[in-house]
C-alpha positions in Angstrom: 134.9 -17.4 -85.6 134.6 -14.7 -83.0 137.4 -12.2 -82.5 138.5 -9.2 -80.5 140.8 -6.5 -82.1 143.2 -4.2 -80.4 146.4 -2.3 -81.2 150.0 -1.9 -80.2 150.9 1.5 -78.9 154.1 3.5 -79.5 155.7 1.9 -76.5 155.1 -1.6 -78.1 152.4 -2.5 -75.6 149.4 -4.6 -76.7 146.1 -3.0 -75.8 142.5 -4.2 -76.2 139.1 -2.6 -75.3 137.0 -5.0 -73.2 133.3 -4.4 -73.4 131.1 -4.9 -70.3 127.7 -6.5 -70.7 126.3 -3.0 -69.7 128.0 -1.4 -72.7 131.0 0.3 -71.0 134.5 -0.1 -72.5 137.7 -0.7 -70.6 141.1 0.0 -72.2 143.3 -3.0 -71.0 146.9 -3.8 -71.4 147.3 -7.4 -72.3 149.5 -9.0 -69.6 150.5 -12.6 -70.3 152.3 -12.7 -66.9 148.9 -12.3 -65.1 147.0 -15.5 -64.8 143.6 -13.9 -63.7 141.0 -12.3 -65.9 141.0 -8.6 -65.2 142.7 -6.1 -62.9 141.0 -2.7 -62.7 142.0 0.4 -60.7 139.9 1.3 -57.7 138.6 4.4 -59.5 137.4 2.3 -62.4 135.7 -0.2 -60.1 133.8 2.7 -58.5 132.8 4.1 -62.0 131.5 0.7 -62.9 129.7 0.4 -59.5 131.4 -3.0 -58.8 130.5 -4.7 -55.5 133.4 -6.1 -53.5 132.9 -9.8 -52.9 135.9 -10.5 -50.8 139.7 -10.2 -50.5 142.4 -12.3 -51.9 146.2 -12.5 -51.5 148.1 -11.5 -54.7 151.7 -11.5 -55.7 152.6 -8.6 -57.9 155.6 -7.4 -59.9 158.8 -8.0 -58.0 157.1 -10.7 -56.1 155.5 -8.1 -53.8 152.7 -9.7 -51.7 149.5 -7.8 -51.0 145.8 -8.3 -50.3 143.3 -7.0 -52.9 139.6 -6.7 -53.2 137.8 -8.8 -55.7 134.6 -8.3 -57.6 132.7 -9.9 -60.5 131.9 -8.2 -63.8 130.0 -9.5 -66.9 132.0 -8.8 -70.1 131.3 -9.5 -73.7 134.1 -11.8 -74.8 134.5 -13.6 -78.1 130.8 -13.4 -78.9 129.6 -14.5 -75.4 128.7 -12.8 -72.1 131.0 -14.1 -69.3 131.1 -13.3 -65.6 134.8 -12.8 -64.7 136.6 -12.1 -61.5 138.1 -8.7 -61.2 141.0 -7.8 -58.9 140.7 -4.2 -57.8 144.1 -2.5 -57.7 145.4 0.5 -56.0 147.5 1.2 -59.2 146.5 2.9 -62.4 146.6 0.1 -64.9 143.8 -2.0 -66.3 145.1 -5.5 -67.2 143.7 -8.3 -69.2 145.2 -11.7 -68.1 145.5 -15.2 -69.4 142.3 -16.4 -67.9 140.5 -14.6 -70.6 143.0 -15.7 -73.2 142.8 -19.4 -72.4 141.4 -21.4 -75.3 142.0 -18.6 -77.8 144.7 -17.4 -80.2 146.5 -14.2 -79.4 148.3 -12.5 -82.3 150.4 -9.4 -81.7 151.6 -8.0 -85.0 154.5 -5.6 -84.5 154.7 -4.8 -88.2 151.1 -3.5 -88.5 150.7 -2.6 -84.7 147.6 -4.7 -84.3 146.3 -7.2 -81.8 143.9 -10.0 -82.6 142.3 -12.5 -80.2 140.2 -15.2 -81.8 138.5 -18.5 -80.9 139.6 -20.3 -84.0 140.8 -23.8 -83.5 
């Protein structure tokens, strides 16, 4: 069974470090309201030297419509390397969405302030 471990912060937000295939780490807020894989701030995309592949329409919080750049990033996820689509944001938050959670079990433990994502059946 492969698993990813994170934590719940003092504001009761679940966070997880996502590792890139190149060995970088990304601190991501787990956002079950986001159906994509990752959202990264523009500064983080520059730091990772991501190449913009195109633009997509998005609907954000408050149903605000916008256009965002997209890129691809290889990440280590549940014991495998996966290429995922990244939405590049003008905001400051790095988000992990349900595309990465699909087919896994997410456990957020508000007693021990831990997060576990596993591929157990």
